[in-house]
N, C-alpha and C positions, 0 to 999 in steps of 0.2 A: 374076907380075906384074899378072896380074889383080886381085888382090885390092887391092893396093895403091892401084891406079885406081880400083876402087870404093869404097875408103876414101876417096880424097881427093874425089872425085864426092858421097859422102854426106855428107862433112863440109861441103864448099860447099854442098850444098842446106838442111843441116840451121843453118848460119850466115845463111843467106839466109832460110830461114823465122823465126826467131827474130827478126832485122832488122826485117821486116815487121811482125811481132806486135809488137814494141816500139813501132815508127811507128803502128802502128793504135792502141793502148792509149794512147799519149800524145796524141793529137788534141784541141785545146782547142777550148773554146767559147767563141763572141764574147760570149754573155749572161750577167750574173751570177745566181745562182740566185732574188733576190729578182724581177728583171726576168723570169726564166720561169714564177714562181709567182704572183704577184698583178699583176694589171692593172686598175687603178681607171676604173670606169664614175660620174663625178661626176654625169651627168645624172641618174638615177634613185636615187643613194645606194646603189649596191650595188656589188660589185667580183669580177670574174671569178677563181677561185683554180684554177690547172691542177695538177690530181693525177694518180696513175698510172692512174685510171679515167676521165679525161676533166675537162674543164672543168666547174666548179659555179660559179652564180652565187647570192652569198651578200650580206646588207645587210652596210652597214658597219658598224653599230652593232645588234649582234642584241639583241633582248628578251628572248627564250626560248631557252635552250639544253641541249639534252639530250646528255650525253656518253655514248657507248658503250665508250671505251678511253682510256687516256692522260691519265687525269683532270689528274694532276699538271701538265702542260704547259698545259692550258685555265686553270689556277690561276695559272700563271706568266705568262700574256697578260693576265691581270686580268678576266678573266670567270668571273662566278658562274652554274655551271649549275643549273637549276631540280630537275634529275634528274639520275643518272648510272648506269651498270651497272658499277659498282667498288666494292670494298671500303675499307674504313677501318681504320687501324691505329694506333695511338699513336705507332709508331716513325716514321711518314711525317713529312717535314719541312712539310707542308701540311696536317697533319691538324685543326687548329683551323679551317681552311678548309671542310670537311665540313659546319658547322653550317647548318641550313637547306637542304640538298641531300638530296632523296630518293633514297635508293638503290631501283634496279630491278632484281629478280632475275627470272631466267629461272624 
């Protein structure tokens, strides 16, 4: 008799735990990703970008950009970096955009 009661209580505890975890994980956010990541500061022609390491103030139209990683994403944004710590391979869809970009190696 004792084991039936223990199984019922254990089962209820398990169901309650899973329900709480599901409700916590499904909690919604009210801001869209763009609202969270970029806030424009038009008074000084810069914008604040929220990153996992904190907020960074960057110019709206940067003149000189050096890329440490993810150069394909930078090319996609229409930014031509002056230098990059990246490798270029002919099979890359943006390979032709490497022309004029200095490659920095460690």
